[in-house]
Each structure stands twice: as C-alpha cells, then as structure tokens.
N, C-alpha and C positions, 0 to 999 in steps of 0.2 A: 505493501500501498504506500502511495506516496504523498506525502503531504505538502503543500505551499505553507511558506512561512508565516502568511498572512493568517493560517491556522493557528498558530501558537499560542496565540493570546486566549484562544477559546478553549484550546488544550488545558491550557494552565491553571484556568478560572474552573475548570471540570474536576480537576484533581488536587485537591487541598486537604489532606487528612488532617483531621480535629486531633490534636495532642496536647494535653493538659499537665503543666509542671509546676514545681515552686520556683520562683524565679531567683531564689537562692542555690538552688539544683543545678539551673544553667550558668551560674556562676562558679561552680566549684573548682574550674582550675583557673580561672582569673583573678587577678590584684586589681582591687575597685574600692572606690571610695562612695558612702552613701551620702548624698548633698542632701535629697529629700525624701521621704516617706521610708517605705520597707520594703525589706524583699523577702518578706514573708506572707508573698502574696501570691497568687495562680495566675499564671500567664499562658499563651499557645506559641503562635511562630513567631520567628525572628525576623526583621526585614528590613532594610534600608532604602525602601521604596514608600514614599508616603501614600501613594497611589493605592497600596496593596496592603495597606495597615487596616486591619480589622480587630473589633472588640477585644481587648486583652492581649493584643500583640505586643512585642517588644521592639520598638523603634531604633535602630542604630544612625545616628548622626556622623556622615562622613562627609571629608572635605573633601569633595573630587575636583576636576581640573576647571569644570565651568560653574560647579555649583557649590555651594556649601550646605550640607544637611543639617548644620546646626538651627537655620534661617526657618526650617520648616518645623521644630520641634512642638511646638503650639498647634500647628495643622495637624500633625501626628495626634496628638492628645485628643484632639477634638473629634478625631476619628475612631477614638477608643482605646490607643493606646496607654497601656496600663503602667510602661517602663519606658523610660528613655535613657540610652547609653550616648554620652556624651563625652567630650575631649577639654572641652572649655565652657563657661558659663551661659545657660539659656533660662528663659522665664518659662514654665510650666502649671498649669492649674495646682491645686495642693494637692488633689486625689492622684496624681500621677508622682510613681518613684522615678529620681532622677539619679543617673550610676556614673560617675567620674570616673574614666581610665585615662590610660595615656596612649594606648593604639585602639581607637575602635574598629578600624579594620581587622587587627587580629582577634581581639574581643569578639566581633561577629562569627568569623569563623569557630572560634572556640563552643560560645553559645550553640550555634546551630547546629555543631555537632554534640552537644549534650540534648538540645531539644529531639534530636533523632536517635539517642540511643548509642552513639559514637560508632556509626554505621560503618566506617572506612576501617576500623578495629576487625569486622569480620570478614573482610574479602580480601585478596591478594591483589593488590592496586599496580599496575605496572603503566608507568607516566613515560610519554616520551616528549621530548623537547627537542629544539632545533630552529635555524633559518629556513629550511625547506625540508619538505621528506616527512613532517609530522604527520600528517591525514594519512598517506598510502603506508607509512608504517604502521600507525596504529592500527588501519584498518586488515592490512594482511595480520597482525598479530590477533586480532579479535578471529579473522576466519579461521587460523591454524588453530586457536584455542578451541573452537566450533568444532573444528574436523577432530580433534582428539578427544571430543565427547565432553569439553567443560561446558559451563555456562556461563559466558563472560558477558558484562554490560559493558557501552561503550559512552565514551562522552568526548567530542570532538567538532570539527570543523562543519562535516557533513552533517551531522544526525547525532541526536544523543536517543542510546536504545537503553532501557531502565530492564527490560524483561518483563514490563506490564505495559509500556508502551515505547512507542517510534515515532519524534518527531524532527524536523529540522532544529537544528541547532541556532541560537541567536548569538553567540558568544561562542570563541574553540573553546575557551574556558571561561566556566559560568561564575558568577559571584557565591563564594561562600554559602549564603544560605540556599541557594539554588544547588549548589554543588552536593550538600550533603542532603536535602532532600532526595535527589535523585540517587544516592548511594544506600540511603534508606531503602527506596523504590525496588532497588537491586535485590539488598537482602530478604525483602517481602517477598522476591520474584523467584528466589533458589538462587541467583546468581553466586555463584563462588569465586570468579574473579572480575575486576574492572579495568578497561584500557581505556586512557586518557591521554589527552593531548594536554599538555602543558605551555602555556604560552609563556613568554617572557613577562608579559603584562601581567599576566595572573601572578606569578611569581613576584612582579615588582609590587602588585597591588594585595599580596597575603590570601589571596583565595584558596590556596591549597594548603594554608598554615595548619598545622595539627593534624595532618593527615601524611602517614608513614606509609611510603611506596617499597612494595616487596622490590619492583627494578626500576631505576630509573635510566631512561634510553637517551643517549645524545647522538642527533643522527648529522650533523655540521655547525659551522657559524659564516655568517656572510653579513655583509653590510648593508642593513636593513632596517626599518621599524627605527631611525634615527630622525628625532624632530619631534615638535610640539605635540603633548599629548601621548607621547610614544618615550622613547628614552635619550636622555641627552646627549650620550654619545656612547664610543663602541665599549669603553671603559664599564660602564654603567651595564650597557645590554649585555657585556659578558657575564657581570656579576650576578644578574638576575639568573641567567642560568644556572650558576654555580649553587642556587638556592635550592633546586631539585635535588642536587646530589648530597647536600646536608641533611636530608630527610627519605634516604633510601637505604634499603640495604645492600643490596649491589647495583653499581652501575656499569650500565652497557654502552661504550663508547666507538666512535669512529677513531681508528688509531692513526688513518691518511689526514687527519684534519689536525694542524699544529694546534688549534684551540683545545682539544681533548685533555691534555695535562694543565692546563691553567683553569678550565673548567671544572675539574676535581682535584682543585690542588687542595690540601690542607682539608680533605673528605676524609670521614673514616670509615667510607661503604668498601665492599669489597670490589674491586674493578675486574671487567670484561672486556676484552677488544674485537673487532671485526675490522677488515677492509681489503685493499688488494695488495698492499706492501709486506713484505716478510717481516715477520717478529708477531702478526696479530693472532689472538686466539681463534679466531673464526674467519680463514682466508678464503677468498675467491680466485680460483684460476682455470683458465680457458675459457674466460667471458669472454661470449661473442654474440653477435644480432642472429635472431634467427625468425623464420615465420613457419607456423604449425596451425592447422584447421584455418588458415586465412587469417591469422592474427598475427601483426610482429611483435616480437619481443625480444628478450633476451636468455641465455642460456649458460650456467657456469656450473663449476662444482667446488664444493669444500673440501679445503686440503685434508687428508685425512680420514674422510667418511666416503662412503660410497654411494653411488647413485648420483646424477645430475638432477640439477634444481631448473626446470623452463618456466619462466614468469612472462606472461602475456603484455608486458607493457615495456615500450623499448627506450633505452637509453640507459646507460653506466651508471646514471644518478638513480635508476629504479635498481639496479643492482646493489647498489648501497645501499637504498631501503631494505631490501629482501635480505641482505647480510644482519641490518639491525634487528628485524622481526626473528630470523633464524638464529642469530646468536643468542638472544633472550632468551628464546625459547627451548632451544636446546639445552641451555643452561636449568632450565627451569625444570626438564626433563620431559619436554614432548620429544618422541622418535623422529628420527630423520624420515624416515618415511612418510610420516602424517604431514612434516613441514613441507616435504616436496609435492604431495598430493593437494595439499591447499593452494599452494603456489600456481600448479597449473591451472586450476578452476578460479583465478582470482578476477575479482572485476571492482575496480575503485572509482566511482562516478565522477565524471569530469578531471579525471587525473591519464591524461594522454588516452582520452577516450576516442575510439572510433566510432565514428556517426556513418548507419546507412547512408550512400552518396549515389550520384549518378555516375554510370558506365564512364572509366575512364579517370575518374577523380577520386582521390580520398581526403575526408574531412574528418580531422582530429581536434577536441575539446581539451583545453587545459587549464587550467587555475593560475598558470604562470602570471603573477602582478608584480613580478619585480624583474631588474635586468639580470641577475643570477638567474632564476628560472628559465624565462626567457630564449638566455642564450642556450641553456640546455637541452630547451624542447627545439630549438628551431635546429642546433647543432646536430641533434639525434635526430630529424626527419629529414634532414639533408640526406643522409645516408640511403632513405628509402624514396627519393623523389626522383623519376627519370624524368619529369617535365621540370615546372617553375615549383620554388615553395613561395606561397603567399601568405600572408599573416595579416589577421583582422585583430585591433586589439585596442582600449584607451586605458586611463587611469584614473583612479578613484580619486575624489574629493577630499581637502582635509588631510593629506598626507605630503609628504618631502616633496618639493618641487624636484629635487636630485633626482628622485626616482624617476621621473616623467622624463627628465633629460635623456639619463641612462638609457630608458627601455627605448626610446625615440633613436637612439646612436644602434644601441643592439640590433635591433630590427633593421635599419638601415646596410649595417655590414654583412647579416647574416640571412637576411630575406630577400627574394628576388623581386617583388612588389609588396608594400604595405600600405593596408586599407587604416588610417585611424578612424576611430570612431569615439563614442561615447560607454563609459563605464560606470561607475555609482558616482555622478558628481557631487550627490550631496547637497552641502549648501555653496558649493562653489560654481560659477558659470563654466558652462560645459567648452564654451570658446576659449577661454584663458587655459585651461587644461590641454586643450588641443595645441593651442599655440607653443606649451612648454614642450611637447611631445614635438613637434615639428622641428622647434629650435635646436633638439637632440639629433633630431632625423638630417639636419641639414649639415651638421658636421661629418656627414658622409658623403655619398654618392649615390647614395639608395633612392631607390623609385617610390613614389609614393601616393596615394589619393587622400584625401580628406573627406567623409563623409560621417557627418555629426549623428544622424540617426542610426542608431544601432541596427534594425531592421533594414534599414536600405543599404548597408554595408554588407551585410553578409548575404542579401539578394546580390549586389555588386558583383560578390567576389565568385558566387556560384556564376552567374550569367557573362561573367567574363573569364571562366575557366578555361583552359588549355587541355588538350589531353595528356595525362600523364601528371597533372599537377598535383601537390599536397596542400590542401588550405588548414594553415591553424587559425582556431579561434580562439584568442587567448584571455586571461582575464577574470573570465567570471566561473568558468569550471563548472561546479556543480549546483552555482545560485540560481534561484528561479524568480528574481526579481531584480529590478532596477529601482535605487535609493535617489529621490530627488528632495531638494529641499524636508528632510524627516519625513517623507513618503515611501515607501517601498509598494512600488506598481508591478504586478505581474510581469515577468519577461523572462524566457528561459531559452538559451540557444538553441536546443535541439527542437525546441518547437519553431524557433525563428525559418530554422533550416526544413523543415518539414512544411512550413507554411509555402515558404517562397518556391520550393519544388511542386506542391500543389496546386498555386497560385498561376503558374508561368513554365509549366511541363514541356513545352516545346522549345523553348528559349533555354532552357535545362540541359 
C-alpha cells in the first residue's frame, strides 16, 4: 500500500495511544528544578508542538532556528498542558507545573522514552549515518533481516514501518517524542529489531538521546549540509556524526573513508570495518558491473567467504552500501547465504530506480541532491549509455547556494545535456534557484536547457530523446510532492513520466 505524504497528518491523529503516568516518573532520569506546582500529578503525552497539545500533556519549550517554544508556554497551558518544561523563565497559569532544566531537547528525549516504557531497551537497534547511502543501506539491512526471519521496524527517509503501520516519513530521523512512540509501536507489534537512519541534524538536536544502538554504521563523509539551519562547518558536521558512536556497542565503518578514524576517535565501541582496500574486516574483491534479468547492477565477492553477491543497483557507491549492510549483519550472525539472497531481490524506491520507458531509452530516478551524489550517479550511468546521457534536476530552496553551483558544474561536466528545472523551492523564488544552478553550469562547456515547470521538463526530456539515451531524473527520488511556500503539492516523477507517455504516445 502506497501512502502520500499528505496522508501522514490523518494517520498521526488516528493513532495516539492513551498512556497515563505520574509526572515524577517521567522525570526519573532527569535533573530538574520545580519552579511552580508539583510533580505529583498525572500526565499523558510529551510534545514540543503546541498544536498537538491535549489535556494533561507535558509541553517542552524548545528554542529552534526560527521560533522559541518558550513564547508559546501560555498557549500550551490554555490547550490543556498539565506541565511545561523550560530552560528560561516563562509565565503560566497557577495550576500548571513548571519544570526548569538545562537542556530541554535532551530532557524531551528522556521523558518521551519514560512515557513509553523505554522501548529502545527492548529492541536491537541498528543506526546508519553518513553523508550519502543512509537510505539504501538501511533499506538493505531491513530486507536482509526480513529474509533471515527477523521482525524489523524501519525509521528513515522514505518511510516509517512500525509493524503496526507504514507511512511516508516527514523527517529522516523524527523528533524524540515521535521516535519513542514509533519504537513503542514496534515493541507492541512484536518487532525484535529496528533499523534507523540517523542524520547528523538529529544527532545535533539530540533526537536519539538515550537510545542505545546495538550497531552504529558509518557510510561516508562528504561536504554537504553546511549552512544556515544545518551545520556551521565541516568540523561540527563530523562531530555530530561522532555522537552516534558514543552510544553504540559496535561501530561498523567505511575503512576507505579517511573520516572513519576521526568519527570514532575516543569512542569505547568495538570497531568493525568494510571497504575495497586491504585490511578491511569485510572486503569486496572482483567488483564489476553486471546485467541480470534486465536489471543493471554490480556483483562482487566478499574476501574469505564463498558465494558471489549480485546487487541490482548500479555503481561502485552501491557496492559500498552493500558492504556496510553485509558487514553489520554478518557480524550480527546472519548467514552469508541469507545476505546474498536478500541482495539479489533488492529494490529501493528512488535510488537508481529504473522506470519502464519507451523503446530505445532508459530512465532512472535517483535522490541525488548534492554534487557528490549527482557525480556518482552520472558517472555510473555513463558506463551503460550507448547514446547520450541526459539529466533533469533542480535544487531545493532554503539550502546552501554553493550546493547549487556545484551541482550545475557537475552536470555540465558529466552529462551530454542538462535540463534545469524546479525541485522543492520551499520559500525561495524558483527562478533565483535556477539562476544559481546556471551560474555553476556556465563554468563548464555543458549543453543545457532551462524549463522551470518540472512536468514540462520531464516531457521535454522524453520528447527529445535519441535512441540509446539514458535519462536521469534526479533530486526527488522517492518523494511524491513538491514543496512551495510551506505547502506540499502532489508530484511524483514516476507519475509525470507515465502521464507524459500516455498523453503524447506518438511523439514519444
């Protein structure tokens, strides 16, 4: 069953288990000071969203990038909050308990875990972090665990699967109050493991505070997510990745990435490595491109182990993702045959996903939304393209301008023709974003066309195709919406392709 992201709100509202506890119990692992009222009272859910507050809830005042939750303490009280957690002084009605703490984000994680009975302690949790490859690696781990007869839940960029329900994710790693609720659902559903994408932003904002990971997996570190609302610089970005390995039992890392040693520096976890170079605990040898059953992909052998692994996803970067998943689960005790069997059947939405297309033309969707990922995607597809390599992409608003210049330059160097269009402009003018991309592509001699409307851009790519072309539609991947001025409008690149072929079959 496929659910659009605009269905999430409805699903969230229909699943809200009623849990009543003493406020003092929720504060059992927290250092705090009572400013007003008493902790000897009954409360229900923990939230930092005033719109979600219901009677007898605990409202946490979080200082964000754009809003300060302390400003809404009175509003939360009027909505029925029994207690408010703050880091600075606020004014609340006399019947509301006010608790002062040093770090509300950390406290929200601890109180949320307590409210659901510390569900993370009942699961083997595998966390995956890295600049790229998180989603594919986490998806691989989930599928291998399923093949092995385990019952895994999943929290990641594409979807959240708690065992009780599956729905499109809003964030790669949700806020701690939602995260703990999802983990509780997993335990209720009988899950024994949980696979989680852990973003650097989530680590920075302590969304996983108090969660102990059986395995922490590091895919790679590249220059991305630097800018307003993300990370101040590469040092902060790396240090946020480092935080995962302070709260895991075993760290599984990419020995080919020079950042691996620094990411796990002064961490007490046991370390396991994977890679292409000699010395890795799990090393791929004989890696090569292959096409099986009409699906392009990669095959390789794990040094010291019998049997070949075929992965129906093209590109050496996907071999690295497969190595990450294999290393973690072979160390966990999953048999090699199970790993290889699950890999052969793998499908990851929007990750080098091949789409049914007109004869003589191949179409791929990929979530590549930075220069590093776009370079790898285009470099990989070049090997399969007897004709031209055409890329359609845009850049999201509210992100670093440097990313746009770099993606434009990358496309100009590696593609035969680039069609620049709109992605998720968010609150920015799409024309301004496109102008930045054009500035980057003009650094090269690359051929390009600008078509702001994404549907028209996809139609143009199909209509002007040549025999043997490969068309890469990049940037949105699994997403089924386009975000403009805070509103998410339905838009799925798969549907755009199908509609274009259905509306104009003769020209296509």
